[in-house]
RODO-2510 file (C-alpha; in nm, 4 decimals, decimal comma):
residues 118
     n   res          X          Y          Z
     1     m     0,2977     1,3502    -0,0310
     2     r     0,1977     1,0266    -0,1823
     3     s     0,4195     0,7813    -0,3073
     4     v     0,4352     0,6504    -0,6263
     5     r     0,3735     0,2594    -0,6404
     6     q     0,3865     0,0188    -0,8807
     7     c     0,2136    -0,2754    -1,0612
     8     t     0,2141    -0,5378    -0,8880
     9     r     0,2051    -0,7646    -1,1790
    10     t     0,5578    -0,9273    -1,2064
    11     a     0,8146    -0,7399    -1,4274
    12     c     0,5701    -0,4515    -1,5000
    13     g     0,7262    -0,1305    -1,3798
    14     n     0,4335     0,1089    -1,4622
    15     a     0,2451     0,3406    -1,1750
    16     a    -0,0211     0,1659    -1,0807
    17     v    -0,3162     0,3365    -1,1140
    18     a    -0,6056     0,0933    -0,9824
    19     t    -0,6519    -0,1382    -0,6913
    20     l    -0,7755    -0,4578    -0,7330
    21     t    -0,9485    -0,6447    -0,4338
    22     y    -1,1389    -0,9812    -0,4436
    23     v    -1,4751    -1,0415    -0,2595
    24     y    -1,4305    -1,4548    -0,2069
    25     a    -1,7898    -1,4229    -0,0832
    26     d    -1,9474    -1,2743    -0,3976
    27     s    -1,7094    -1,4763    -0,6482
    28     t    -1,6265    -1,0839    -0,7234
    29     a    -1,3342    -0,8969    -0,8357
    30     v    -1,3998    -0,5486    -0,7716
    31     l    -1,1720    -0,2877    -0,9363
    32     g    -1,1296     0,0809    -0,8578
    33     p    -0,9497     0,3845    -0,8214
    34     l    -0,5794     0,3547    -0,6824
    35     a    -0,6369     0,2863    -0,3061
    36     q    -0,4858     0,5674    -0,0337
    37     n    -0,3011     0,3502     0,1249
    38     a    -0,1384    -0,0133    -0,0098
    39     e    -0,2921    -0,3509     0,1353
    40     p    -0,1366    -0,6511     0,2228
    41     h    -0,4739    -0,7923     0,0004
    42     s    -0,5165    -0,5795    -0,2732
    43     y    -0,3212    -0,5600    -0,5934
    44     d    -0,2333    -0,2322    -0,7246
    45     l    -0,2422    -0,1953    -1,1504
    46     c    -0,1103     0,0021    -1,3879
    47     v    -0,3717     0,0935    -1,6951
    48     e    -0,2157    -0,1404    -1,8875
    49     h    -0,3349    -0,4373    -1,6616
    50     a    -0,6331    -0,2382    -1,5395
    51     s    -0,7911    -0,2593    -1,8780
    52     r    -0,6908    -0,6438    -1,9387
    53     l    -0,8367    -0,7927    -1,6500
    54     t    -1,0049    -1,0904    -1,6719
    55     a    -1,1859    -1,2528    -1,4018
    56     p    -1,1554    -1,6522    -1,3025
    57     r    -1,4510    -1,8424    -1,4897
    58     g    -1,7570    -1,8100    -1,2892
    59     w    -1,6259    -1,4889    -1,0877
    60     e    -1,8002    -1,1249    -1,2204
    61     v    -1,5429    -0,8174    -1,2395
    62     v    -1,7175    -0,4991    -1,0891
    63     r    -1,5362    -0,1853    -1,2530
    64     l    -1,5936     0,0913    -1,0333
    65     t    -1,4564     0,3225    -1,3156
    66     p    -1,3985     0,2634    -1,6117
    67     e    -1,0792     0,4386    -1,7580
    68     f    -0,8722     0,4846    -1,5300
    69     e    -0,5857     0,7351    -1,5895
    70     p    -0,2280     0,8332    -1,4063
    71     a    -0,3252     1,0798    -1,1604
    72     a    -0,1655     1,4109    -1,2433
    73     p     0,1200     1,5395    -0,9531
    74     s    -0,1545     1,7621    -0,6958
    75     r    -0,0125     2,1114    -0,5513
    76     d     0,1336     1,8890    -0,2099
    77     d     0,2780     1,6489    -0,4160
    78     l     0,5174     1,9626    -0,5889
    79     l     0,5455     2,1300    -0,1937
    80     a     0,6615     1,8041    -0,0721
    81     l     0,9375     1,7364    -0,3828
    82     a     1,0699     2,1178    -0,3216
    83     d     1,0070     2,0420     0,0400
    84     a     1,2628     1,7764    -0,0143
    85     v     1,5597     1,9520    -0,2901
    86     r     1,5533     2,2362     0,0313
    87     e     1,6812     1,9517     0,2440
    88     a     1,9085     1,7901     0,1058
    89     a     2,0811     2,1293    -0,0491
    90     r     2,0796     2,1833     0,3393
    91     p     2,5019     2,1925     0,4177
    92     r     2,5287     1,8590     0,6724
    93     v     2,7255     1,9822     0,9862
    94     p     2,9123     1,7122     1,1521
    95     a     2,7924     1,7434     1,5241
    96     q     3,0362     1,8400     1,7260
    97     p     3,1271     1,6471     2,0445
    98     e     3,0129     1,7889     2,3889
    99     p     3,3110     1,8215     2,6117
   100     v     3,3251     1,6082     2,9106
   101     d     3,3803     1,6954     3,2782
   102     l     3,6331     1,3966     3,3889
   103     g     3,6335     1,5755     3,7252
   104     e     3,7144     1,3467     3,9694
   105     a     3,6708     0,9850     3,8292
   106     p     3,6770     0,6944     4,0291
   107     r     4,0006     0,4517     3,9987
   108     r     3,8716     0,0555     3,8719
   109     g     4,1102    -0,2061     3,9386
   110     h     4,4622    -0,1011     3,7651
   111     l     4,3610     0,1585     3,5313
   112     r     4,2701     0,5640     3,6043
   113     v     4,1881     0,9245     3,3949
   114     l     4,4521     1,0997     3,3560
   115     r     4,4527     1,4987     3,3313
   116     g     4,5953     1,6220     3,0433
   117     e     4,7916     1,9576     3,0559
   118     g     4,6870     2,2139     2,8031
***
């Protein structure tokens, strides 16, 4: 299931729709569709912050997609959500400890194992 990533701007809780990366050698900021995976040297931005993005003086902004819109849930997302709900609804059965056959336990110091009468 595709996870919902948030905008990396401080105090923004909106869903990310675009990924910003920098090409320092070319003094270029590249703003494109949301990357499949979050990368440590890229920034995920919401619609508002992606549309208002400006670059430092002397830098160029390359927009790979002119408009960014939140992606609608895909069929895979809905199936994964349904599976998660089914899994959460299953009754939890505590695991029963397996009986331990004490047999002839070796003696250690002053302690020994006694068989219980049942």
